[in-house]
C-alpha positions, 0 to 999 in steps of 0.5 A: 482443413480450415474447419479442423483448425477453427475447431482446434482454436475453439477447443483451446480457447474453451479450455483456457476459459474453463480453466480460468474460471476455476482459478477465479473461483479459487481466488474468491475463496481466498479473499476472506482468509486474506482479509482476516489476515490483513485485519489481524496485522493492521495496527490498533488505533493506540499504536498509530499515535505517532501519525496523529501528532500535530506536526509543524510545516517548518522548523521556524514554526516548530521553534516558535510553538516549542518556546510557546508550549515549553515543549521540545522539537522532534525533528525527523529528516528523510532523504530518498536516494533511490530515484534519479533525484534526491527527494527530501522530506522532513517533520518537525 
């Protein structure tokens, strides 16, 4: 009886491992296709200029620079209310 149970368990484990090896091969085959889609969806450098702006660390510094450089201030205020505390971040 003990031998039968052990053989059954061994058979199930073997079947699961063989099944998983087939799944992993299928996932490996999908990797190049997924990476190609990612590259197509990735923004070009020209589209990312906003993230390369020379942001000021504070509104005071932004005002000083705006006066000096004769440029306007773009102020972005973000508040995250999804967590237990309010999270504030801003860019000038």
